[in-house]
PyMOL Python script that loads the backbone (N, CA, C, O; Angstrom):
from pymol import cmd

cmd.read_pdbstr("""\
ATOM      1  N   MET A   1      63.261  95.676  33.422  1.00  0.00           N
ATOM      2  CA  MET A   1      63.151  94.546  33.676  1.00  0.00           C
ATOM      3  C   MET A   1      63.747  93.741  34.521  1.00  0.00           C
ATOM      4  O   MET A   1      63.220  92.986  35.338  1.00  0.00           O
ATOM      5  N   ALA A   2      65.518  94.027  34.176  1.00  0.00           N
ATOM      6  CA  ALA A   2      66.591  93.489  34.843  1.00  0.00           C
ATOM      7  C   ALA A   2      66.425  93.636  36.643  1.00  0.00           C
ATOM      8  O   ALA A   2      66.369  92.761  37.506  1.00  0.00           O
ATOM      9  N   LEU A   3      66.386  94.961  36.725  1.00  0.00           N
ATOM     10  CA  LEU A   3      66.398  95.715  37.839  1.00  0.00           C
ATOM     11  C   LEU A   3      65.360  94.587  39.167  1.00  0.00           C
ATOM     12  O   LEU A   3      65.717  94.102  40.241  1.00  0.00           O
ATOM     13  N   PHE A   4      64.001  94.533  38.408  1.00  0.00           N
ATOM     14  CA  PHE A   4      62.949  93.827  39.318  1.00  0.00           C
ATOM     15  C   PHE A   4      63.385  92.273  39.533  1.00  0.00           C
ATOM     16  O   PHE A   4      63.351  91.763  40.653  1.00  0.00           O
ATOM     17  N   SER A   5      63.754  91.636  38.494  1.00  0.00           N
ATOM     18  CA  SER A   5      64.477  90.184  38.345  1.00  0.00           C
ATOM     19  C   SER A   5      65.640  90.163  39.453  1.00  0.00           C
ATOM     20  O   SER A   5      65.755  89.089  40.044  1.00  0.00           O
ATOM     21  N   SER A   6      66.405  91.060  39.770  1.00  0.00           N
ATOM     22  CA  SER A   6      67.307  91.244  40.557  1.00  0.00           C
ATOM     23  C   SER A   6      67.301  91.358  42.260  1.00  0.00           C
ATOM     24  O   SER A   6      68.021  90.837  43.111  1.00  0.00           O
ATOM     25  N   ILE A   7      66.188  92.255  42.342  1.00  0.00           N
ATOM     26  CA  ILE A   7      65.593  92.472  43.473  1.00  0.00           C
ATOM     27  C   ILE A   7      64.807  91.644  43.682  1.00  0.00           C
ATOM     28  O   ILE A   7      64.909  91.257  44.846  1.00  0.00           O
ATOM     29  N   ALA A   8      63.776  90.976  42.948  1.00  0.00           N
ATOM     30  CA  ALA A   8      63.411  89.762  43.170  1.00  0.00           C
ATOM     31  C   ALA A   8      64.208  88.410  43.690  1.00  0.00           C
ATOM     32  O   ALA A   8      63.896  87.864  44.748  1.00  0.00           O
ATOM     33  N   ALA A   9      65.008  88.046  43.047  1.00  0.00           N
ATOM     34  CA  ALA A   9      66.374  87.233  43.483  1.00  0.00           C
ATOM     35  C   ALA A   9      66.491  87.313  44.941  1.00  0.00           C
ATOM     36  O   ALA A   9      66.117  86.446  45.731  1.00  0.00           O
ATOM     37  N   GLN A  10      67.068  88.479  45.240  1.00  0.00           N
ATOM     38  CA  GLN A  10      67.385  89.215  46.312  1.00  0.00           C
ATOM     39  C   GLN A  10      66.652  88.638  47.766  1.00  0.00           C
ATOM     40  O   GLN A  10      67.069  87.982  48.721  1.00  0.00           O
ATOM     41  N   PHE A  11      65.841  89.013  47.539  1.00  0.00           N
ATOM     42  CA  PHE A  11      64.671  88.970  48.303  1.00  0.00           C
ATOM     43  C   PHE A  11      64.290  86.903  48.453  1.00  0.00           C
ATOM     44  O   PHE A  11      64.186  86.214  49.467  1.00  0.00           O
ATOM     45  N   TYR A  12      64.222  86.660  47.526  1.00  0.00           N
ATOM     46  CA  TYR A  12      64.338  85.091  47.474  1.00  0.00           C
ATOM     47  C   TYR A  12      65.093  84.365  48.279  1.00  0.00           C
ATOM     48  O   TYR A  12      64.810  83.382  48.963  1.00  0.00           O
ATOM     49  N   THR A  13      66.400  85.129  48.083  1.00  0.00           N
ATOM     50  CA  THR A  13      67.380  84.374  48.797  1.00  0.00           C
ATOM     51  C   THR A  13      67.543  84.959  50.284  1.00  0.00           C
ATOM     52  O   THR A  13      68.030  84.242  51.159  1.00  0.00           O
ATOM     53  N   VAL A  14      67.220  85.980  50.495  1.00  0.00           N
ATOM     54  CA  VAL A  14      67.525  86.543  51.991  1.00  0.00           C
ATOM     55  C   VAL A  14      66.139  85.594  52.567  1.00  0.00           C
ATOM     56  O   VAL A  14      66.394  84.789  53.462  1.00  0.00           O
ATOM     57  N   SER A  15      64.917  85.667  52.143  1.00  0.00           N
ATOM     58  CA  SER A  15      63.902  84.603  52.316  1.00  0.00           C
ATOM     59  C   SER A  15      64.347  83.205  52.526  1.00  0.00           C
ATOM     60  O   SER A  15      64.167  82.482  53.506  1.00  0.00           O
ATOM     61  N   SER A  16      64.832  83.018  51.647  1.00  0.00           N
ATOM     62  CA  SER A  16      64.552  81.141  51.797  1.00  0.00           C
ATOM     63  C   SER A  16      66.156  80.698  52.850  1.00  0.00           C
ATOM     64  O   SER A  16      66.398  79.557  53.244  1.00  0.00           O
ATOM     65  N   TYR A  17      66.912  81.741  53.073  1.00  0.00           N
ATOM     66  CA  TYR A  17      67.885  81.262  54.266  1.00  0.00           C
ATOM     67  C   TYR A  17      67.087  81.815  55.642  1.00  0.00           C
ATOM     68  O   TYR A  17      67.471  81.407  56.738  1.00  0.00           O
ATOM     69  N   GLY A  18      66.173  82.580  55.563  1.00  0.00           N
ATOM     70  CA  GLY A  18      65.502  82.707  56.384  1.00  0.00           C
ATOM     71  C   GLY A  18      64.736  81.718  56.914  1.00  0.00           C
ATOM     72  O   GLY A  18      65.080  81.116  57.931  1.00  0.00           O
ATOM     73  N   GLN A  19      63.557  81.452  56.222  1.00  0.00           N
ATOM     74  CA  GLN A  19      63.000  80.396  56.629  1.00  0.00           C
ATOM     75  C   GLN A  19      63.332  78.702  56.450  1.00  0.00           C
ATOM     76  O   GLN A  19      62.572  77.734  56.473  1.00  0.00           O
ATOM     77  N   ARG A  20      64.782  78.806  56.267  1.00  0.00           N
ATOM     78  CA  ARG A  20      65.633  77.434  56.494  1.00  0.00           C
ATOM     79  C   ARG A  20      65.994  77.769  58.176  1.00  0.00           C
ATOM     80  O   ARG A  20      65.952  76.893  59.040  1.00  0.00           O
ATOM     81  N   LEU A  21      66.329  79.121  58.426  1.00  0.00           N
ATOM     82  CA  LEU A  21      67.036  79.025  59.960  1.00  0.00           C
ATOM     83  C   LEU A  21      65.862  78.862  60.643  1.00  0.00           C
ATOM     84  O   LEU A  21      65.980  78.223  61.689  1.00  0.00           O
ATOM     85  N   ILE A  22      64.404  79.375  60.274  1.00  0.00           N
ATOM     86  CA  ILE A  22      63.064  78.974  61.532  1.00  0.00           C
ATOM     87  C   ILE A  22      63.395  77.509  61.153  1.00  0.00           C
ATOM     88  O   ILE A  22      64.085  76.989  62.030  1.00  0.00           O
ATOM     89  N   ASP A  23      63.104  76.642  60.067  1.00  0.00           N
ATOM     90  CA  ASP A  23      62.589  75.614  60.403  1.00  0.00           C
ATOM     91  C   ASP A  23      63.600  74.571  60.819  1.00  0.00           C
ATOM     92  O   ASP A  23      63.251  73.405  61.002  1.00  0.00           O
ATOM     93  N   LEU A  24      65.188  75.083  61.013  1.00  0.00           N
ATOM     94  CA  LEU A  24      66.104  74.079  61.685  1.00  0.00           C
ATOM     95  C   LEU A  24      65.632  74.854  63.165  1.00  0.00           C
ATOM     96  O   LEU A  24      65.290  74.019  64.002  1.00  0.00           O
ATOM     97  N   SER A  25      65.556  76.137  63.597  1.00  0.00           N
ATOM     98  CA  SER A  25      65.082  76.382  64.688  1.00  0.00           C
ATOM     99  C   SER A  25      64.031  75.589  65.545  1.00  0.00           C
ATOM    100  O   SER A  25      64.086  75.201  66.712  1.00  0.00           O
ATOM    101  N   VAL A  26      63.272  75.499  64.797  1.00  0.00           N
ATOM    102  CA  VAL A  26      61.856  74.346  65.387  1.00  0.00           C
ATOM    103  C   VAL A  26      62.213  73.486  65.429  1.00  0.00           C
ATOM    104  O   VAL A  26      62.283  73.175  66.618  1.00  0.00           O
ATOM    105  N   SER A  27      62.702  72.416  64.568  1.00  0.00           N
ATOM    106  CA  SER A  27      63.244  71.050  64.725  1.00  0.00           C
ATOM    107  C   SER A  27      64.312  71.082  66.175  1.00  0.00           C
ATOM    108  O   SER A  27      64.303  70.338  67.156  1.00  0.00           O
ATOM    109  N   LYS A  28      64.937  71.914  65.943  1.00  0.00           N
ATOM    110  CA  LYS A  28      65.725  71.622  67.065  1.00  0.00           C
ATOM    111  C   LYS A  28      64.966  72.025  68.530  1.00  0.00           C
ATOM    112  O   LYS A  28      65.202  71.348  69.531  1.00  0.00           O
ATOM    113  N   SER A  29      64.111  73.085  68.573  1.00  0.00           N
ATOM    114  CA  SER A  29      63.515  72.973  69.738  1.00  0.00           C
ATOM    115  C   SER A  29      62.543  71.776  70.135  1.00  0.00           C
ATOM    116  O   SER A  29      62.283  71.336  71.255  1.00  0.00           O
ATOM    117  N   MET A  30      62.100  71.396  68.927  1.00  0.00           N
ATOM    118  CA  MET A  30      61.001  70.433  69.609  1.00  0.00           C
ATOM    119  C   MET A  30      62.153  68.931  69.853  1.00  0.00           C
ATOM    120  O   MET A  30      61.672  68.168  70.691  1.00  0.00           O
ATOM    121  N   ALA A  31      62.984  68.631  69.499  1.00  0.00           N
ATOM    122  CA  ALA A  31      64.114  67.891  69.885  1.00  0.00           C
ATOM    123  C   ALA A  31      64.104  68.051  71.280  1.00  0.00           C
ATOM    124  O   ALA A  31      63.598  67.252  72.068  1.00  0.00           O
ATOM    125  N   ALA A  32      64.703  69.155  71.587  1.00  0.00           N
ATOM    126  CA  ALA A  32      65.067  69.736  73.065  1.00  0.00           C
ATOM    127  C   ALA A  32      63.666  69.285  74.082  1.00  0.00           C
ATOM    128  O   ALA A  32      63.709  68.833  75.226  1.00  0.00           O
ATOM    129  N   HIS A  33      62.614  69.538  73.349  1.00  0.00           N
ATOM    130  CA  HIS A  33      61.539  69.595  74.259  1.00  0.00           C
ATOM    131  C   HIS A  33      60.944  68.233  74.638  1.00  0.00           C
ATOM    132  O   HIS A  33      60.277  67.985  75.642  1.00  0.00           O
ATOM    133  N   CYS A  34      61.379  67.219  73.451  1.00  0.00           N
ATOM    134  CA  CYS A  34      60.990  66.057  73.890  1.00  0.00           C
ATOM    135  C   CYS A  34      61.621  64.981  74.463  1.00  0.00           C
ATOM    136  O   CYS A  34      61.293  63.794  74.457  1.00  0.00           O
ATOM    137  N   GLN A  35      62.600  65.554  74.978  1.00  0.00           N
ATOM    138  CA  GLN A  35      63.320  64.891  75.844  1.00  0.00           C
ATOM    139  C   GLN A  35      62.880  65.021  77.576  1.00  0.00           C
ATOM    140  O   GLN A  35      62.331  66.046  77.980  1.00  0.00           O
ATOM    141  N   ASN A  36      63.168  63.952  78.436  1.00  0.00           N
ATOM    142  CA  ASN A  36      62.792  64.241  79.434  1.00  0.00           C
ATOM    143  C   ASN A  36      63.785  65.422  80.543  1.00  0.00           C
ATOM    144  O   ASN A  36      64.458  65.113  81.526  1.00  0.00           O
ATOM    145  N   TRP A  37      63.585  66.644  80.015  1.00  0.00           N
ATOM    146  CA  TRP A  37      64.187  67.531  80.482  1.00  0.00           C
ATOM    147  C   TRP A  37      63.724  67.968  81.901  1.00  0.00           C
ATOM    148  O   TRP A  37      64.622  68.481  82.569  1.00  0.00           O
ATOM    149  N   PHE A  38      62.402  67.862  82.550  1.00  0.00           N
ATOM    150  CA  PHE A  38      61.742  67.781  83.296  1.00  0.00           C
ATOM    151  C   PHE A  38      62.141  66.857  84.758  1.00  0.00           C
ATOM    152  O   PHE A  38      61.587  66.894  85.857  1.00  0.00           O
ATOM    153  N   ASP A  39      63.217  66.105  84.333  1.00  0.00           N
ATOM    154  CA  ASP A  39      63.520  65.265  84.888  1.00  0.00           C
ATOM    155  C   ASP A  39      65.210  65.549  85.920  1.00  0.00           C
ATOM    156  O   ASP A  39      65.473  65.127  87.046  1.00  0.00           O
ATOM    157  N   GLY A  40      66.009  66.335  85.056  1.00  0.00           N
ATOM    158  CA  GLY A  40      67.037  67.051  85.008  1.00  0.00           C
ATOM    159  C   GLY A  40      67.027  68.298  86.314  1.00  0.00           C
ATOM    160  O   GLY A  40      66.125  68.946  86.845  1.00  0.00           O
ATOM    161  N   PRO A  41      68.154  68.250  86.448  1.00  0.00           N
ATOM    162  CA  PRO A  41      68.182  69.560  87.706  1.00  0.00           C
ATOM    163  C   PRO A  41      67.414  71.096  87.306  1.00  0.00           C
ATOM    164  O   PRO A  41      66.783  71.173  86.252  1.00  0.00           O
ATOM    165  N   ILE A  42      67.470  71.692  87.768  1.00  0.00           N
ATOM    166  CA  ILE A  42      66.896  73.327  87.618  1.00  0.00           C
ATOM    167  C   ILE A  42      67.530  74.026  86.757  1.00  0.00           C
ATOM    168  O   ILE A  42      67.009  74.740  85.900  1.00  0.00           O
ATOM    169  N   ARG A  43      69.371  73.758  87.047  1.00  0.00           N
ATOM    170  CA  ARG A  43      69.479  74.716  86.397  1.00  0.00           C
ATOM    171  C   ARG A  43      70.102  73.648  84.872  1.00  0.00           C
ATOM    172  O   ARG A  43      70.737  74.333  84.070  1.00  0.00           O
ATOM    173  N   TYR A  44      70.009  72.678  84.619  1.00  0.00           N
ATOM    174  CA  TYR A  44      69.901  72.242  83.345  1.00  0.00           C
ATOM    175  C   TYR A  44      68.568  72.754  82.364  1.00  0.00           C
ATOM    176  O   TYR A  44      68.539  73.245  81.235  1.00  0.00           O
ATOM    177  N   GLN A  45      67.332  72.347  83.484  1.00  0.00           N
ATOM    178  CA  GLN A  45      66.264  73.331  83.052  1.00  0.00           C
ATOM    179  C   GLN A  45      66.342  74.512  82.619  1.00  0.00           C
ATOM    180  O   GLN A  45      66.045  74.634  81.431  1.00  0.00           O
ATOM    181  N   LYS A  46      66.679  75.558  83.240  1.00  0.00           N
ATOM    182  CA  LYS A  46      67.035  76.834  82.852  1.00  0.00           C
ATOM    183  C   LYS A  46      67.963  77.115  81.528  1.00  0.00           C
ATOM    184  O   LYS A  46      67.796  78.050  80.745  1.00  0.00           O
ATOM    185  N   ASP A  47      68.683  76.397  81.469  1.00  0.00           N
ATOM    186  CA  ASP A  47      69.919  76.254  80.335  1.00  0.00           C
ATOM    187  C   ASP A  47      69.135  75.728  78.992  1.00  0.00           C
ATOM    188  O   ASP A  47      69.280  76.313  77.919  1.00  0.00           O
ATOM    189  N   LEU A  48      68.320  74.612  79.135  1.00  0.00           N
ATOM    190  CA  LEU A  48      67.400  74.399  77.797  1.00  0.00           C
ATOM    191  C   LEU A  48      66.813  75.518  77.691  1.00  0.00           C
ATOM    192  O   LEU A  48      67.263  76.255  76.814  1.00  0.00           O
ATOM    193  N   LEU A  49      66.087  75.835  78.199  1.00  0.00           N
ATOM    194  CA  LEU A  49      65.329  77.352  77.894  1.00  0.00           C
ATOM    195  C   LEU A  49      65.900  78.018  76.479  1.00  0.00           C
ATOM    196  O   LEU A  49      65.183  78.123  75.484  1.00  0.00           O
ATOM    197  N   LEU A  50      67.348  78.472  76.525  1.00  0.00           N
ATOM    198  CA  LEU A  50      67.845  79.125  75.596  1.00  0.00           C
ATOM    199  C   LEU A  50      67.849  77.916  74.019  1.00  0.00           C
ATOM    200  O   LEU A  50      68.028  78.236  72.844  1.00  0.00           O
ATOM    201  N   ILE A  51      67.667  76.964  74.418  1.00  0.00           N
ATOM    202  CA  ILE A  51      67.497  75.810  73.116  1.00  0.00           C
ATOM    203  C   ILE A  51      66.500  75.675  72.571  1.00  0.00           C
ATOM    204  O   ILE A  51      66.517  75.330  71.389  1.00  0.00           O
ATOM    205  N   ILE A  52      65.223  75.912  73.279  1.00  0.00           N
ATOM    206  CA  ILE A  52      63.895  75.804  72.959  1.00  0.00           C
ATOM    207  C   ILE A  52      63.174  77.096  72.414  1.00  0.00           C
ATOM    208  O   ILE A  52      62.095  77.094  71.820  1.00  0.00           O
ATOM    209  N   ILE A  53      64.030  78.325  72.745  1.00  0.00           N
ATOM    210  CA  ILE A  53      63.528  79.337  72.254  1.00  0.00           C
ATOM    211  C   ILE A  53      63.366  79.415  70.603  1.00  0.00           C
ATOM    212  O   ILE A  53      64.449  79.041  70.153  1.00  0.00           O
ATOM    213  N   ILE A  54      62.609  79.691  69.685  1.00  0.00           N
ATOM    214  CA  ILE A  54      62.713  79.362  68.020  1.00  0.00           C
ATOM    215  C   ILE A  54      63.180  80.821  67.686  1.00  0.00           C
ATOM    216  O   ILE A  54      62.719  81.915  68.012  1.00  0.00           O
ATOM    217  N   ILE A  55      64.217  80.465  66.949  1.00  0.00           N
ATOM    218  CA  ILE A  55      65.089  81.912  66.437  1.00  0.00           C
ATOM    219  C   ILE A  55      64.215  82.442  65.175  1.00  0.00           C
ATOM    220  O   ILE A  55      64.170  81.870  64.086  1.00  0.00           O
ATOM    221  N   SER A  56      63.553  83.592  65.504  1.00  0.00           N
ATOM    222  CA  SER A  56      63.168  84.139  63.952  1.00  0.00           C
ATOM    223  C   SER A  56      63.762  85.620  64.192  1.00  0.00           C
ATOM    224  O   SER A  56      64.732  85.880  64.903  1.00  0.00           O
ATOM    225  N   LEU A  57      63.164  86.325  63.626  1.00  0.00           N
ATOM    226  CA  LEU A  57      63.393  88.190  63.448  1.00  0.00           C
ATOM    227  C   LEU A  57      62.659  88.380  64.779  1.00  0.00           C
ATOM    228  O   LEU A  57      63.332  88.832  65.706  1.00  0.00           O
ATOM    229  N   ASP A  58      61.462  88.116  64.982  1.00  0.00           N
ATOM    230  CA  ASP A  58      60.508  88.618  65.834  1.00  0.00           C
ATOM    231  C   ASP A  58      61.113  88.454  67.139  1.00  0.00           C
ATOM    232  O   ASP A  58      60.802  89.228  68.044  1.00  0.00           O
ATOM    233  N   THR A  59      61.952  87.515  67.323  1.00  0.00           N
ATOM    234  CA  THR A  59      62.812  86.826  68.876  1.00  0.00           C
ATOM    235  C   THR A  59      63.959  87.774  68.643  1.00  0.00           C
ATOM    236  O   THR A  59      64.494  88.120  69.697  1.00  0.00           O
ATOM    237  N   CYS A  60      64.468  88.276  67.579  1.00  0.00           N
ATOM    238  CA  CYS A  60      65.663  88.879  67.738  1.00  0.00           C
ATOM    239  C   CYS A  60      65.246  90.306  67.921  1.00  0.00           C
ATOM    240  O   CYS A  60      65.929  91.115  68.549  1.00  0.00           O
ATOM    241  N   LYS A  61      64.099  90.589  67.350  1.00  0.00           N
ATOM    242  CA  LYS A  61      63.726  91.986  67.628  1.00  0.00           C
ATOM    243  C   LYS A  61      62.966  92.487  68.996  1.00  0.00           C
ATOM    244  O   LYS A  61      62.639  93.636  69.291  1.00  0.00           O
ATOM    245  N   THR A  62      62.782  91.255  69.751  1.00  0.00           N
ATOM    246  CA  THR A  62      62.258  91.198  71.065  1.00  0.00           C
ATOM    247  C   THR A  62      63.552  91.354  71.950  1.00  0.00           C
ATOM    248  O   THR A  62      63.691  92.234  72.800  1.00  0.00           O
ATOM    249  N   LEU A  63      64.561  90.303  71.614  1.00  0.00           N
ATOM    250  CA  LEU A  63      65.498  90.267  72.504  1.00  0.00           C
ATOM    251  C   LEU A  63      66.337  91.875  72.260  1.00  0.00           C
ATOM    252  O   LEU A  63      66.817  92.447  73.239  1.00  0.00           O
ATOM    253  N   VAL A  64      66.410  92.350  71.167  1.00  0.00           N
ATOM    254  CA  VAL A  64      66.970  93.459  71.158  1.00  0.00           C
ATOM    255  C   VAL A  64      66.839  95.079  71.690  1.00  0.00           C
ATOM    256  O   VAL A  64      67.566  96.056  71.868  1.00  0.00           O
ATOM    257  N   SER A  65      65.300  94.652  71.827  1.00  0.00           N
ATOM    258  CA  SER A  65      64.299  95.880  72.493  1.00  0.00           C
ATOM    259  C   SER A  65      64.588  95.429  73.843  1.00  0.00           C
ATOM    260  O   SER A  65      64.948  96.460  74.413  1.00  0.00           O
ATOM    261  N   ILE A  66      64.646  94.244  74.879  1.00  0.00           N
ATOM    262  CA  ILE A  66      64.708  94.265  75.991  1.00  0.00           C
ATOM    263  C   ILE A  66      66.202  94.729  76.376  1.00  0.00           C
ATOM    264  O   ILE A  66      66.338  95.215  77.499  1.00  0.00           O
ATOM    265  N   ALA A  67      67.066  94.650  75.743  1.00  0.00           N
ATOM    266  CA  ALA A  67      68.674  94.823  75.993  1.00  0.00           C
ATOM    267  C   ALA A  67      68.512  96.302  75.958  1.00  0.00           C
ATOM    268  O   ALA A  67      68.728  96.911  77.006  1.00  0.00           O
ATOM    269  N   TYR A  68      68.176  96.932  74.941  1.00  0.00           N
ATOM    270  CA  TYR A  68      68.317  98.193  74.888  1.00  0.00           C
ATOM    271  C   TYR A  68      67.384  98.945  75.990  1.00  0.00           C
ATOM    272  O   TYR A  68      67.768  99.969  76.553  1.00  0.00           O
ATOM    273  N   ARG A  69      66.313  98.432  76.205  1.00  0.00           N
ATOM    274  CA  ARG A  69      65.608  99.076  77.571  1.00  0.00           C
ATOM    275  C   ARG A  69      66.293  98.685  78.844  1.00  0.00           C
ATOM    276  O   ARG A  69      66.242  99.527  79.741  1.00  0.00           O
ATOM    277  N   PHE A  70      66.828  97.733  79.054  1.00  0.00           N
ATOM    278  CA  PHE A  70      67.790  97.336  80.353  1.00  0.00           C
ATOM    279  C   PHE A  70      68.744  98.302  80.501  1.00  0.00           C
ATOM    280  O   PHE A  70      68.925  98.966  81.522  1.00  0.00           O
ATOM    281  N   SER A  71      69.625  98.410  79.022  1.00  0.00           N
ATOM    282  CA  SER A  71      70.998  99.042  79.068  1.00  0.00           C
ATOM    283  C   SER A  71      70.283 100.794  79.631  1.00  0.00           C
ATOM    284  O   SER A  71      70.627 101.378  80.659  1.00  0.00           O
ATOM    285  N   ALA A  72      69.533 101.163  78.886  1.00  0.00           N
ATOM    286  CA  ALA A  72      68.805 102.355  79.063  1.00  0.00           C
ATOM    287  C   ALA A  72      68.536 102.856  80.723  1.00  0.00           C
ATOM    288  O   ALA A  72      68.888 103.955  81.152  1.00  0.00           O
ATOM    289  N   VAL A  73      67.841 101.803  81.529  1.00  0.00           N
ATOM    290  CA  VAL A  73      67.430 101.808  82.529  1.00  0.00           C
ATOM    291  C   VAL A  73      68.796 102.105  83.872  1.00  0.00           C
ATOM    292  O   VAL A  73      68.891 102.770  84.903  1.00  0.00           O
ATOM    293  N   MET A  74      69.660 101.169  83.086  1.00  0.00           N
ATOM    294  CA  MET A  74      71.288 101.040  83.882  1.00  0.00           C
ATOM    295  C   MET A  74      71.827 102.225  83.548  1.00  0.00           C
ATOM    296  O   MET A  74      72.308 102.784  84.534  1.00  0.00           O
ATOM    297  N   ARG A  75      71.979 103.060  82.160  1.00  0.00           N
ATOM    298  CA  ARG A  75      72.434 104.378  82.450  1.00  0.00           C
ATOM    299  C   ARG A  75      71.694 105.207  83.489  1.00  0.00           C
ATOM    300  O   ARG A  75      72.315 105.672  84.445  1.00  0.00           O
ATOM    301  N   GLN A  76      70.518 105.387  83.351  1.00  0.00           N
ATOM    302  CA  GLN A  76      69.972 106.398  83.818  1.00  0.00           C
ATOM    303  C   GLN A  76      70.142 106.310  85.742  1.00  0.00           C
ATOM    304  O   GLN A  76      70.135 107.255  86.530  1.00  0.00           O
ATOM    305  N   THR A  77      70.294 104.717  86.056  1.00  0.00           N
ATOM    306  CA  THR A  77      70.732 104.632  87.479  1.00  0.00           C
ATOM    307  C   THR A  77      71.898 104.931  87.695  1.00  0.00           C
ATOM    308  O   THR A  77      72.272 105.251  88.824  1.00  0.00           O
ATOM    309  N   VAL A  78      72.760 104.883  86.576  1.00  0.00           N
ATOM    310  CA  VAL A  78      74.202 105.011  86.994  1.00  0.00           C
ATOM    311  C   VAL A  78      74.498 106.879  86.670  1.00  0.00           C
ATOM    312  O   VAL A  78      75.513 107.405  87.128  1.00  0.00           O
ATOM    313  N   ALA A  79      73.709 107.508  86.039  1.00  0.00           N
ATOM    314  CA  ALA A  79      73.814 108.628  85.950  1.00  0.00           C
ATOM    315  C   ALA A  79      73.324 109.424  86.950  1.00  0.00           C
ATOM    316  O   ALA A  79      73.641 110.610  86.868  1.00  0.00           O
ATOM    317  N   LYS A  80      72.475 109.018  88.089  1.00  0.00           N
ATOM    318  CA  LYS A  80      72.017 109.947  88.930  1.00  0.00           C
ATOM    319  C   LYS A  80      73.052 109.612  90.491  1.00  0.00           C
ATOM    320  O   LYS A  80      72.891 110.302  91.498  1.00  0.00           O
TER     321      LYS A  80
END
""", "prot")
cmd.dss("prot")
cmd.show_as("cartoon", "prot")
cmd.util.cbc("prot")
cmd.orient("prot")
């Protein structure tokens, strides 16, 4: 029973901090989107996209996957 309680506490801790990260990321994204970003220069609009992206495990997984694919293509290109 003590092992189960320990595992449950660890899952809760990780899930709690993960949910806080997602909540803060969503509020940050909404604040960035609600300003007049469309009136700014193109460079500013592109930079703001990094702020608007919601950080989550799925987002991280997608970014790592894209980076790995890109590095694999570059490695094959350089090897030829």
